[in-house]
C-alpha positions as CSV (number, residue, x, y, z in Angstrom):
1,M,99.0,80.4,71.2
2,E,96.7,80.0,74.2
3,N,94.1,82.7,74.6
4,H,93.7,82.4,78.4
5,R,97.2,83.7,79.3
6,L,97.8,87.3,80.1
7,F,101.4,87.5,79.0
8,R,103.0,86.2,75.8
9,F,105.6,84.1,77.6
10,A,104.7,81.0,79.5
11,K,105.5,80.4,83.2
12,P,108.9,78.7,83.6
13,S,108.7,75.0,84.5
14,W,111.0,75.4,87.5
15,L,108.4,77.5,89.3
16,S,106.2,74.4,89.7
17,N,109.0,72.3,91.2
18,A,108.9,71.0,94.8
19,S,112.6,71.9,95.1
20,T,111.8,75.5,94.4
21,R,109.2,75.6,97.1
22,T,111.6,74.1,99.6
23,A,114.3,76.5,98.6
24,G,111.9,79.5,99.0
25,V,111.0,78.3,102.5
26,Y,114.6,78.0,103.5
27,L,115.4,81.4,101.9
28,A,112.6,83.0,103.9
29,G,113.9,81.4,107.1
30,A,117.4,82.6,106.3
31,L,116.2,86.2,105.7
32,F,114.2,86.1,108.9
33,S,117.1,84.9,111.0
34,L,119.5,87.3,109.4
35,G,117.2,90.2,110.2
36,F,117.0,89.2,113.9
37,F,120.8,88.5,113.9
38,F,121.5,92.2,112.9
39,F,119.2,93.5,115.6
40,I,120.3,91.2,118.4
41,D,123.9,91.9,117.5
42,A,123.2,95.6,117.9
43,S,121.3,95.0,121.1
44,T,124.1,93.0,122.7
45,Y,126.7,95.6,121.5
46,S,124.7,98.4,123.1
47,K,124.8,96.7,126.5
48,S,128.4,95.7,126.3
49,A,131.4,97.5,127.7
50,L,132.6,98.2,124.1
51,N,129.8,100.7,123.6
52,G,131.3,104.1,124.2
53,S,128.0,106.0,124.6
54,D,125.2,106.2,127.1
55,V,122.6,105.2,124.5
56,H,121.2,101.7,124.8
57,I,118.6,99.6,123.0
58,N,115.5,99.4,125.3
59,F,111.9,98.1,124.9
60,V,110.9,100.9,122.5
61,D,113.4,99.6,120.0
62,W,112.0,96.1,120.2
63,I,108.4,97.0,119.5
64,P,108.7,97.4,115.7
65,G,110.4,94.0,115.4
66,I,107.6,92.4,117.5
67,C,104.9,94.0,115.3
68,S,106.7,92.8,112.1
69,S,107.0,89.3,113.5
70,L,103.4,89.1,114.5
71,G,102.4,90.5,111.0
72,M,104.5,87.8,109.4
73,L,102.8,85.1,111.5
74,V,99.4,86.5,110.6
75,I,100.1,86.8,106.9
76,N,101.5,83.4,106.5
77,S,98.7,81.7,108.5
78,I,96.2,82.6,105.8
79,D,95.6,80.1,103.0
80,K,95.7,81.8,99.6
81,A,92.6,79.8,98.5
82,R,90.5,81.4,101.2
83,L,91.1,84.8,99.7
84,S,88.9,84.0,96.7
85,A,86.6,81.5,98.4
86,D,82.9,81.7,98.0
87,T,80.4,80.5,100.6
88,F,80.1,77.1,99.1
89,S,83.8,76.0,99.3
90,Y,84.3,76.5,103.0
91,S,82.0,76.4,106.0
92,G,80.3,79.6,107.0
93,N,79.4,82.8,105.2
94,G,81.8,85.5,104.1
95,V,85.0,83.5,104.4
96,A,86.8,85.5,101.7
97,W,86.2,88.9,103.2
98,K,87.2,87.6,106.7
99,A,90.4,86.2,105.2
100,R,91.1,89.5,103.4
101,L,90.5,91.4,106.6
102,V,92.9,89.3,108.6
103,L,95.5,89.5,105.7
104,F,95.1,93.3,105.8
105,L,95.7,93.4,109.5
106,G,98.8,91.3,109.0
107,F,100.1,93.7,106.4
108,A,99.2,96.6,108.6
109,L,101.3,95.1,111.4
110,M,104.3,94.6,109.2
111,A,104.0,98.1,107.7
112,G,103.6,99.6,111.2
113,G,106.7,97.7,112.3
114,L,108.8,99.1,109.4
115,A,107.4,102.6,109.9
116,G,108.0,102.3,113.6
117,S,111.6,101.3,113.1
118,V,112.2,104.3,110.8
119,T,110.5,106.5,113.4
120,V,112.8,105.2,116.1
121,L,115.8,105.7,113.9
122,V,114.9,109.3,113.1
123,L,113.7,110.4,116.6
124,K,116.1,108.5,118.8
125,Y,119.3,108.5,116.7
126,L,119.3,110.9,113.8
127,L,117.8,114.0,115.5
128,Q,120.2,113.5,118.4
129,E,123.1,113.5,115.8
130,Y,124.8,110.4,117.1
131,E,127.9,109.0,115.3
132,F,127.8,105.7,113.5
133,P,128.6,103.1,116.1
134,T,125.6,104.4,118.1
135,L,123.6,105.1,114.9
136,W,123.9,101.4,114.0
137,F,121.4,100.6,116.7
138,G,118.7,102.4,114.7
139,V,119.9,101.3,111.3
140,S,119.9,97.6,112.4
141,N,116.3,98.0,113.5
142,V,115.3,99.2,110.1
143,V,117.4,96.5,108.4
144,A,115.8,93.8,110.6
145,N,112.3,94.9,109.9
146,G,113.0,95.1,106.2
147,L,114.4,91.6,106.1
148,I,111.4,90.3,108.1
149,M,109.1,91.9,105.6
150,L,111.1,90.5,102.7
151,S,111.1,87.0,104.3
152,S,107.3,87.2,104.7
153,V,106.9,87.9,101.0
154,V,109.3,85.1,100.0
155,L,107.5,82.7,102.4
156,W,104.0,83.7,101.1
157,V,105.0,83.2,97.5
158,S,106.8,79.9,98.1
159,Q,104.1,78.4,100.2
160,N,101.4,79.3,97.7
161,M,103.0,78.0,94.6
162,D,100.8,75.8,92.5
163,E,102.3,72.4,92.2
164,E,101.1,69.9,89.6
165,Y,102.0,66.8,91.5
166,T,100.9,67.4,95.1
167,Y,98.3,65.5,97.0
168,S,95.6,67.2,99.0
169,L,94.8,65.7,102.3
170,A,91.6,67.7,102.8
171,L,88.4,65.8,102.9
């Protein structure tokens, strides 16, 4: 038994497959688009003639989704190797703490987006005691931000999988 492993069981071989990485990227895109589909569906329904209430989705409802999307963009722009980089592997000093700071800001944007969507749900829809066709506007916002957060995690993991047979184009 190898002594450098933490767990008793070895990593499955399908995790290092290029097809798994591609499937993860596609799954992340599907989760992201599904999240925005739920929110855009609720947004178009709120402005349609089928909406029987005076409550509509306005810019305040869009802010959490914008924050979550920006957080996803920031998080997935960071290379995982830079998080543990020392000063000799990349140019400049303190690359690792700068990358960690930017990664923290990305996670803070995503957490703020999810917390903001829950806040909008509670303050705008639950405290006013709206029934469910109108309540769906707030629920869809929480679902959309949750799916954006989940897609960011899936994309982060699938992009940073270690592959044995990849070529590095870095000089």
